C-alpha positions in Angstrom: 38.2 -4.6 -3.1 37.0 -7.2 -5.5 35.6 -9.2 -2.6 33.8 -6.3 -1.0 32.3 -5.4 -4.5 30.5 -8.8 -4.7 29.4 -8.7 -1.1 27.7 -5.3 -1.9 26.0 -6.8 -5.1 25.0 -9.9 -3.5 23.5 -7.9 -0.5 21.6 -5.7 -2.9 20.1 -8.6 -4.7 19.0 -10.3 -1.5 17.5 -7.0 -0.5 15.0 -7.3 -3.5 13.9 -10.7 -2.2 13.5 -9.4 1.5 11.5 -6.3 0.9 9.6 -6.9 -2.4 7.1 -4.2 -1.8 9.5 -1.4 -0.7 11.8 -0.8 -3.7 11.2 2.4 -5.9 10.6 1.6 -9.5 11.8 3.4 -12.6 12.1 2.4 -16.2 13.8 4.0 -19.1 13.5 4.3 -22.9 15.5 6.3 -25.4 13.0 9.1 -25.4 12.7 9.2 -21.6 9.2 8.1 -21.4 7.9 5.0 -19.8 7.8 1.9 -21.9 4.4 0.1 -22.6 4.1 -3.5 -21.6 3.6 -5.8 -24.5 2.7 -9.5 -25.1 5.5 -11.5 -26.8 3.8 -14.8 -27.7 0.6 -16.6 -28.5 -1.8 -14.6 -26.2 -5.1 -16.5 -25.5 -8.4 -14.5 -25.4 -9.1 -13.3 -21.9 -12.0 -14.6 -20.0 -13.7 -13.8 -16.7 -12.7 -16.6 -14.3 -15.1 -17.6 -11.6 -12.7 -20.1 -9.9 -11.2 -18.8 -6.6 -7.7 -17.3 -6.6 -4.7 -18.4 -4.5 -1.8 -16.0 -4.0 1.6 -17.3 -3.3 4.7 -15.1 -2.6 8.5 -15.6 -3.2 11.5 -16.2 -1.1 11.0 -15.5 2.7 7.3 -16.5 2.0 5.7 -13.2 3.0 2.1 -13.2 2.2 1.7 -9.7 3.1 3.8 -8.6 0.1 0.9 -9.6 -2.0 -1.8 -7.9 -0.1 -2.3 -5.1 -2.9 -2.8 -7.7 -5.5 -5.3 -9.4 -3.2 -7.3 -6.4 -2.5 -7.4 -5.2 -6.1 -8.5 -8.5 -7.4 -11.2 -8.6 -4.7 -12.3 -5.1 -5.5 -12.5 -6.2 -9.3 -15.0 -9.0 -8.3 -12.8 -12.2 -8.3 -13.3 -14.8 -5.8 -10.3 -14.5 -3.5 -9.3 -17.3 -1.0 -8.5 -15.7 2.4 -5.9 -17.9 4.1 -6.1 -16.5 7.6 -6.1 -19.3 10.0 -4.9 -22.0 7.4 -2.8 -24.4 9.0 0.0 -26.8 7.7 1.0 -29.8 9.8 4.4 -30.1 7.9 5.4 -26.6 9.2 3.2 -26.7 12.2 2.3 -23.2 11.6 -0.9 -21.0 10.8 -1.2 -18.3 8.1 -2.1 -14.9 9.4 -2.4 -13.1 6.0 -4.8 -13.2 3.2 -2.1 -14.6 0.8 -0.3 -17.8 1.7 2.6 -17.2 4.1 5.2 -20.0 4.3 8.3 -20.6 6.2 10.8 -23.5 6.3 11.9 -25.7 9.0 15.2 -27.5 9.6 13.6 -30.9 8.7 14.8 -30.9 5.0 17.7 -29.9 2.8 18.6 -28.2 -0.4 17.9 -30.6 -3.2 20.4 -33.5 -3.6 19.2 -36.6 -5.6 22.2 -38.8 -5.3 20.3 -42.0 -6.6 18.4 -40.0 -9.3 15.0 -41.3 -8.2 13.5 -37.8 -8.1 13.5 -37.7 -4.3 16.1 -35.6 -2.5 18.3 -37.5 0.0 17.6 -36.8 3.7 20.5 -38.3 5.3 24.3 -39.1 4.8 25.7 -35.8 5.0 28.8 -34.4 6.9 28.8 -30.9 8.4 31.6 -28.6 7.1 30.4 -25.4 9.1 27.3 -23.9 10.3 24.4 -24.9 8.0 26.7 -26.2 5.2 27.2 -29.9 4.7 28.7 -32.2 1.9 27.5 -35.5 0.7 30.4 -37.9 0.9 28.6 -40.4 -1.2 28.1 -38.1 -4.2 31.5 -36.4 -5.1 31.1 -34.2 -2.0 28.1 -32.5 -3.4 27.5 -29.5 -1.2 24.0 -29.2 0.5 22.4 -26.7 2.9 20.4 -27.6 6.0 16.9 -26.5 5.8 13.7 -27.0 3.8 14.4 -26.4 0.2 11.8 -25.8 -2.5 11.0 -29.4 -2.9 9.9 -29.6 0.9 8.2 -26.1 1.0 5.9 -27.2 -1.7 4.2 -29.6 0.8 3.4 -26.6 3.0 1.6 -24.9 0.0 -0.3 -28.1 -0.5 -1.4 -28.1 3.1 -2.6 -24.6 3.1 -4.5 -25.1 -0.2 -6.3 -28.2 1.1 -7.0 -26.5 4.4 -9.1 -23.9 2.5 -10.3 -25.7 -0.6 -12.5 -28.7 -1.2 -12.1 -29.7 -4.8 -15.1 -31.1 -6.3 -16.1 -32.9 -9.6 -15.7 -31.1 -12.9 -18.5 -28.8 -13.7 -19.6 -28.5 -10.1 -20.7 -24.9 -9.0 -18.3 -22.8 -7.2 -19.4 -22.3 -3.6 -18.0 -19.9 -1.0 -17.2 -20.8 2.5 -20.3 -19.0 3.7 -22.5 -21.2 1.4 -20.8 -24.5 2.2 -20.6 -23.9 5.9 -17.5 -25.9 6.4 -15.0 -23.0 6.1 -13.6 -24.0 2.6 -14.3 -23.2 -1.0 -16.0 -25.9 -2.9 -14.6 -25.8 -6.6 -13.4 -28.0 -9.4 -10.4 -25.7 -10.0 -8.4 -22.7 -8.7 -6.3 -20.1 -10.1 -2.7 -19.7 -8.8 -0.8 -16.4 -8.9 2.8 -16.5 -7.7 5.7 -14.1 -7.5 9.4 -14.9 -7.7 10.3 -18.2 -6.0 6.6 -19.0 -5.9 6.8 -19.9 -9.7 9.2 -22.7 -8.8 6.9 -23.7 -6.1 4.1 -24.1 -8.6 6.0 -26.2 -10.9 7.1 -28.4 -7.9 3.5 -28.9 -6.8 2.7 -30.2 -10.3 5.8 -32.1 -10.9 5.4 -33.9 -7.4 1.8 -34.3 -8.0 0.9 -32.6 -4.8 -1.7 -30.8 -6.8 -2.6 -32.2 -10.2 -2.6 -29.9 -13.2 -6.3 -30.4 -13.9 -6.9 -28.6 -10.5 -5.8 -25.3 -12.1 -7.7 -23.2 -14.5 -4.9 -20.7 -14.7 -1.2 -20.6 -13.3 0.4 -17.1 -13.5 3.9 -16.7 -12.5 5.2 -13.1 -11.9 9.1 -12.6 -12.4 9.7 -16.4 -11.6 13.4 -17.5 -11.8 12.5 -20.4 -14.1 16.2 -20.8 -15.2 17.6 -20.0 -11.9 19.0 -16.8 -10.2 22.4 -15.9 -11.7 23.4 -13.8 -8.7 23.3 -17.1 -6.7 26.1 -18.3 -9.0 28.6 -15.7 -8.5 30.8 -17.4 -6.0 31.4 -20.0 -8.6 34.1 -18.3 -10.5 35.7 -16.4 -7.7 38.6 -18.2 -5.9 39.0 -17.4 -2.4 35.5 -15.8 -1.7 33.1 -18.8 -2.6 33.3 -20.2 1.0 32.7 -16.6 2.3 29.4 -16.2 0.4 28.3 -19.7 1.1 29.1 -19.7 4.8 28.5 -16.0 5.4 25.8 -14.1 3.5 23.6 -17.1 2.4 23.7 -19.1 5.8 22.9 -16.0 7.7 19.3 -16.6 6.6 19.0 -19.9 8.4 16.7 -22.5 6.9 15.9 -20.1 4.0 19.5 -20.8 2.7 18.3 -24.1 1.4 15.8 -22.7 -1.1 18.3 -19.9 -2.0 20.9 -22.8 -2.8 18.2 -24.4 -5.0 17.8 -21.4 -7.0 21.4 -21.5 -8.6 21.1 -22.0 -12.2 23.0 -25.2 -12.3 21.7 -26.6 -9.0 20.6 -30.2 -8.5 16.9 -28.7 -8.0 16.9 -26.9 -11.5 18.1 -30.0 -13.1 15.5 -32.1 -11.5 12.7 -29.7 -12.2 13.6 -29.7 -15.9 14.4 -33.4 -16.2 18.2 -32.7 -16.1 18.2 -31.2 -19.6 18.1 -27.6 -18.5 15.2 -26.9 -21.0 12.5 -25.5 -18.7 9.1 -25.7 -20.2 5.5 -26.3 -19.3 5.7 -30.0 -20.7 8.0 -30.7 -17.7 4.8 -31.7 -15.9 2.6 -34.4 -17.1 -0.9 -32.9 -16.5 -1.3 -29.3 -17.6 -3.4 -26.5 -16.2 -5.8 -25.0 -18.7 -3.6 -22.0 -19.3 0.0 -21.0 -17.9 1.3 -17.4 -18.2 4.6 -15.9 -17.2 5.2 -12.1 -16.6 8.8 -10.9 -17.1 10.2 -7.9 -15.3 10.8 -4.5 -16.8 14.3 -3.7 -18.5 16.6 -1.6 -16.3 18.8 0.9 -18.1 22.0 -0.5 -19.5 23.9 2.4 -18.1 23.5 1.1 -14.7 23.5 -2.6 -15.2 25.8 -3.1 -18.3 28.4 -4.9 -16.3 26.2 -6.4 -13.7 26.8 -10.3 -13.5 23.9 -12.2 -14.6 21.9 -9.4 -16.0 21.1 -11.5 -19.2 21.1 -15.1 -19.7 21.6 -14.7 -23.4 18.2 -16.2 -24.3 16.4 -17.0 -26.5 19.3 -17.7 -28.9 20.0 -20.6 -26.8 16.4 -22.0 -27.1 15.9 -21.7 -30.9 18.0 -24.6 -31.7 17.0 -27.0 -28.9 14.5 -28.8 -31.0 11.9 -28.4 -28.2 8.3 -28.2 -29.1 7.6 -24.9 -27.2 7.3 -21.7 -29.3 10.4 -19.4 -29.5 10.3 -15.8 -28.6 10.6 -13.4 -31.6 13.0 -11.0 -29.8 15.9 -11.4 -27.6 14.8 -10.4 -23.9 17.9 -8.5 -22.6 16.2 -6.7 -19.6 16.8 -7.2 -16.1 14.4 -6.8 -13.3 17.3 -6.3 -10.7 17.3 -9.9 -9.6 15.8 -12.1 -12.5 16.8 -11.5 -16.1 13.7 -11.2 -18.5 14.7 -14.3 -20.3 15.0 -16.0 -17.1 11.4 -15.7 -16.4 10.3 -17.3 -19.5 8.8 -20.8 -19.5 8.8 -22.4 -22.8 5.2 -23.0 -24.0 3.7 -20.3 -21.7 1.9 -17.1 -22.6 4.8 -14.5 -21.9 4.0 -10.8 -20.9 6.4 -8.1 -20.1 5.5 -5.6 -17.3 7.1 -2.3 -16.5 7.8 -3.1 -13.1 11.0 -4.4 -11.5 11.3 -7.4 -9.0 10.7 -5.1 -5.9 7.6 -3.3 -7.3 5.7 -5.8 -9.5 3.2 -6.6 -6.7 2.2 -2.9 -6.3 2.8 -1.6 -9.8 0.1 -0.5 -12.3 1.5 -2.4 -15.2 1.6 -5.7 -13.4 -1.9 -5.5 -12.1 -3.3 -4.5 -15.4 -1.7 -7.7 -17.0 -3.2 -9.8 -14.2 -6.7 -8.2 -14.7 -6.4 -8.8 -18.4 -5.3 -12.4 -18.2 -8.1 -13.1 -15.8 -10.7 -11.2 -17.9 -12.1 -8.8 -15.5 -12.8 -6.0 -17.7 -11.3 -3.5 -15.3 -8.4 -1.3 -15.6 -6.2 -0.2 -12.9 -4.7 3.3 -13.0 -2.0 5.0 -10.8 1.6 4.6 -9.8 2.9 2.7 -6.7 0.2 2.9 -4.2 0.6 5.2 -1.3 -1.6 4.9 1.8 -4.2 7.5 2.3 -7.1 8.4 4.8 -7.4 8.6 8.4 -7.7 6.1 11.2 -7.8 5.8 15.0 -7.1 3.3 17.8 -10.1 2.2 19.8 -9.3 0.5 23.2 -11.7 -2.3 23.7 -10.7 -3.7 27.1 -8.0 -4.2 29.7 -7.2 -6.8 32.3 -4.6 -6.9 35.0 -3.1 -9.9 37.0 -2.5 -7.6 40.2 -4.2 -4.8 41.9 -3.0 -1.8 40.2 -2.3 0.5 43.3 -0.3 -2.4 45.0 -2.7 -2.3 48.0 -4.4 -5.6 49.1 -7.9 -4.3 48.8 -7.9 -1.3 46.4 -7.8 -1.4 42.5 -6.4 1.5 40.4 -8.0 3.6 37.7 -6.2 3.0 34.4 -5.6 5.5 31.7 -3.8 5.0 28.3 -1.2 6.7 26.3 -1.0 5.6 22.6 1.8 6.0 20.0 2.0 5.0 16.4 5.0 4.2 14.2 3.4 5.0 10.7 6.2 3.6 8.7 5.8 0.3 10.5 9.1 -1.2 10.0 10.4 -3.8 12.5 13.8 -2.2 13.1 13.3 1.2 14.1 10.8 2.7 16.7 9.8 6.1 15.4 6.9 6.5 17.4 4.8 9.7 17.7 2.0 10.1 20.4 -1.5 10.2 19.1 -3.3 10.2 22.5 -2.0 11.1 26.0 -3.8 10.5 29.2 -6.9 8.9 27.5 -9.3 8.1 30.3 -10.3 4.6 30.4 -13.6 5.2 32.2 -13.0 2.0 33.9 -12.8 3.1 37.6 -11.0 0.7 40.0 -9.7 -2.5 38.5 -8.6 -5.3 40.9 -6.4 -8.1 40.3 -7.6 -10.7 37.8 -10.5 -8.4 36.8 -11.0 -7.7 33.0 -12.8 -4.7 31.6 -14.3 -5.1 28.1 -15.9 -2.1 26.1 -18.2 -3.0 23.1 -18.6 0.4 22.0 -16.5 3.2 20.4 -16.0 5.1 23.7 -12.1 5.0 24.5 -10.8 6.4 21.2 -7.5 8.0 20.4 -7.1 11.1 18.3 -7.3 10.5 14.5 -4.0 10.0 12.8 -3.3 10.6 9.0 -2.1 7.8 6.8 -1.2 10.1 4.0 2.3 9.9 2.6 3.3 6.6 4.1 4.2 4.0 1.4 4.6 1.1 3.8 1.6 -1.4 4.2 2.2 -1.5 8.0 1.9 0.4 11.0 3.2 -0.2 14.8 1.0 0.6 17.8 2.4 1.0 21.2 -0.2 1.3 24.2 0.9 2.2 27.6 -1.3 1.6 30.7 -1.0 4.0 33.5 -2.4 3.9 37.0 -3.9 7.2 38.1 -2.5 7.4 41.6 -4.2 10.2 43.8 -1.6 9.9 46.5 1.7 9.7 44.6 3.1 9.9 41.1 1.2 8.0 38.5 2.7 4.6 37.8 3.4 3.0 34.4 1.6 -0.3 34.8 2.0 -2.1 31.4 3.4 -1.6 27.9 2.0 -3.3 24.9 3.5 -3.2 21.5 1.9 -4.7 18.2 4.1 -4.5 15.1 3.3 -5.1 11.5 -0.5 -4.3 11.6 -1.6 -4.5 8.0 -3.3 -1.2 7.1 -4.8 -2.7 4.0 -6.4 -5.7 5.5 -6.7 -5.3 9.2 -7.9 -1.6 9.2 -10.5 -2.4 6.7 -12.1 -5.2 8.4 -15.0 -4.2 10.5 -14.6 -5.3 14.2 -11.1 -6.8 13.7 -9.7 -6.9 17.2 -6.0 -7.2 18.4 -5.1 -8.8 21.6 -1.7 -8.2 23.2 -0.3 -9.6 26.4 2.8 -8.5 28.3 5.2 -10.7 30.3 3.1 -10.3 33.4 0.0 -11.6 31.9 -1.8 -8.3 31.6 -3.9 -7.9 28.4 -5.2 -5.3 26.1 -7.8 -5.4 23.5 -8.0 -2.8 20.9 -9.1 -2.2 17.2 -7.7 0.1 14.5 -10.6 1.7 12.6 -10.4 3.6 9.3 -9.4 2.4 5.8 -6.7 2.8 3.3 -6.9 3.4 -0.6 -7.0 -0.3 -1.1 -10.9 0.1 -0.4 -10.7 1.8 -3.9 -11.6 5.4 -3.8 -14.6 4.9 -6.0 -16.3 3.7 -2.8 -15.1 6.7 -0.6 -16.1 10.0 0.1 -14.4 12.9 1.9 -16.3 14.2 4.9 -16.0 17.5 6.8 -18.4 18.3 9.7 -18.2 21.8 11.4 -20.0 22.9 14.4 -20.4 26.8 13.9 -22.4 27.7 17.2 -24.8 26.9 19.8 -27.3 29.2 21.2 -28.4 28.4 24.8 -32.0 29.3 25.3 -32.3 28.0 28.8 -29.4 28.4 31.3 -29.7 25.6 34.0 -27.4 27.3 36.4 -27.9 31.0 37.5 -25.1 33.5 37.3 -23.6 32.1 34.1 -22.7 28.6 33.3 -19.7 26.6 32.1 -20.5 24.9 28.9 -18.9 22.0 27.1 -19.8 19.7 24.2 -19.4 16.1 23.2 -19.5 15.3 19.5 -19.6 12.2 17.3 -19.2 12.1 13.5 -18.2 9.8 10.6 -19.0 6.2 10.0 -22.0 5.5 11.8 -20.6 2.2 12.8 -17.5 3.6 14.1 -18.0 7.3 14.6 -15.2 9.5 15.9 -16.0 10.9 19.4 -14.6 14.0 20.9 -15.2 15.0 24.7 -14.7 18.2 26.6 -10.7 17.6 26.9 -10.5 18.0 23.1 -12.7 20.9 22.6 -12.5 22.8 25.8 -15.2 24.7 27.8 -16.6 28.2 27.8 -17.4 30.0 31.1 -20.1 32.4 32.1 -22.8 31.5 29.5 -26.2 33.2 30.1 -29.7 32.6 29.0 -30.1 33.4 25.3 -26.3 33.7 24.8 -24.7 32.2 21.7 -21.4 30.4 22.0 -19.4 30.3 18.6 -17.5 27.1 19.1 -16.2 27.2 15.5 -14.7 23.6 15.8 -14.2 20.8 13.3 -16.2 17.8 14.5 -14.7 15.5 11.8 -12.4 15.7 8.8 -11.6 12.4 6.9 -12.9 9.7 4.7 -16.0 7.6 5.0 -17.0 4.5 2.9 -20.1 5.1 0.8 -21.7 1.8 1.9 -21.5 3.0 5.6 -24.1 5.0 7.5 -23.3 8.7 8.2 -23.7 9.9 11.7 -23.4 13.4 13.0 -24.3 14.0 16.7 -23.7 17.0 18.9 -24.5 17.2 22.6 -24.4 20.4 24.7 -23.5 20.0 28.3 -23.5 22.2 31.4 -20.8 21.6 34.0 -22.7 21.7 37.1 -20.5 22.3 40.1 -23.3 21.3 42.7 -24.5 18.0 41.3 -24.1 15.9 38.2 -23.6 17.6 34.8 -26.7 18.6 32.8 -27.3 17.7 29.3 -29.2 19.7 26.6 -31.3 17.9 23.9 -29.0 16.5 21.5 -28.6 17.2 17.8 -28.6 13.7 16.1 -28.6 13.0 12.4 -28.1 9.5 10.8 -28.4 8.6 7.1 -27.9 5.4 5.1 -28.6 7.2 1.8 -26.4 10.2 1.5 -25.0 10.0 -1.8 -26.9 13.0 -3.0 -24.9 15.2 -0.8 -21.6 14.5 -2.5 -21.1 17.7 -4.5 -18.7 19.7 -2.3 -21.5 22.1 -1.3 -22.1 23.2 2.3 -25.1 21.3 3.7 -26.4 21.9 7.2 -29.0 23.1 9.7 -29.3 27.1 10.1 -30.3 26.2 13.0 -31.5 23.1 14.3 -33.8 24.1 17.0 -34.0 21.8 20.0 -35.9 24.1 22.3 -33.5 24.5 25.2 -30.7 25.1 22.7 -30.2 25.7 18.9 -27.3 24.1 16.9 -25.9 25.4 13.7 -23.9 22.6 12.0 -22.7 22.2 8.4 -20.9 19.5 6.6 -19.5 18.9 3.1 -19.1 15.7 1.1 -17.0 15.3 -1.9 -15.2 12.6 -4.1 -11.5 12.5 -3.3 -8.9 13.1 -5.8 -8.1 9.8 -7.3 -4.6 8.6 -6.9 -6.0 5.5 -8.7 -9.4 3.9 -9.6 -10.9 0.7 -10.9 -13.1 1.8 -13.7 
């Protein structure tokens, strides 16, 4: 039972590292109210930084975990470095997220400096089992195969230099669009890290991979500056230390090396503090202009009172060390569920306490406001953990096939699409729901090797809601079917794209995804819409309603079959409905009014986007091509004055052959948060 208990505790702790944005936050105070963050030492006056900002995540290197921070700081007006496309030769990998994403290889080891020259040994180890080795030249020191923190820091350096050209002190900050070479030109950068990213920032400076004078400010959020106590649990537990080291830790492959480095008494932690275990900013020769650490929120003692490693018993240990760094005035006994509060403190830094635990700091109001305050934005962020809101739709941009779809030598097929969405976006379950069935491609026959590309918003799925989903990802599945007029339709190709980032990919105009199956078939599509990362101050809620159409001129005697086509929403990407969505009405005579009473659009629209409302009346002609009536069309780039919740419209819009009665309402959404 004891062994199982510690397996469970270690698994919980690792879970905080694996899913940093998905853990539910709560805090406790004696009166049952939320505690306020406070500064504990020597706060410097905030200033508004012009230097661009680099975001670096913690263990497992998931840059996507910092997307909320990236978007909020961007909305607040800071210069944010977008690392999409940044390349590291040491990892032979390219970043695909706005924040840095890194991953270890098996080229290195956990830190082991047997000759104390400050450089870990890269050979002379004997394998015990799996990724675990011992150094027979150094008292059988245990090491783990994989890039430890010492090695991963080289990746961070590579990514920064791929996106930043450092210029002389006092030089102007120039964006990539101004320089034309794809990099920022700047004398300095700001670096914001989470968890193990804080140890990477110190390694960058200590190894002089990036000199301290290249940083205006380093901000470490919940960094384990004194190690992670849960990584030490095996040390005092005879009989299970091998199970923990060989089982749970090594199941993470090369990531195990950096986990090994984060033990409180590891060779790496000793090297990082010059072997004296006093971790302070003076461990690096050249200091950044300012260094801040943010400690996590205390969890209730009733839950963690007997939790191993929940308090490192600081600062009592610090106050008699004789170091030059200032001492804290109170004992930090809180625990953020992975790193003790006092374990996040770096002597000599400006120390803050946020209200967020280790899993929610990158989404929480408290941490975001501390960042805004340190950087001197003048903004204030309000709201709880940020849910996703709004609407979006999938737009098929093209398809290509490697074979004739019908299987005949000389005849192509007519593809149509079925589209599903998994709105909680996890990688392990496929909870797909259909958002469009039998979506006509409009392509016609498509032969082998032929590609069809559509540049407009013609082949769109139904709109789906993002409300109530708290994950920043969605998964999209698209099936391509061959419309076979002789036999049953054939499923031709299936494409699945997982981990689409709502807060970045959807918000980018004309951001196109490409997927390819094992047979070489390809699909091009985009996801249009937005999430509340856009900031609801820049969003209005739009509802467009078609009440009725009066047909003054019937193009077909004896009563006609009428249908409509509508477009509405963001003028750059309006939502389109065709007859399959809204149906037809038979037997319409001259002068007759059809009360369609349909919703043309309901959703959000950015205030800086043009507003488009278009409705086309059509008559289904059984003898020749269908007849279209004069269209209603309204386009506006200056529609702020209509945002008052009233019904605006045309009663009617007279197009001679027909009359349209359409109304719309615009109003500001209920704010889940705002930047003010």
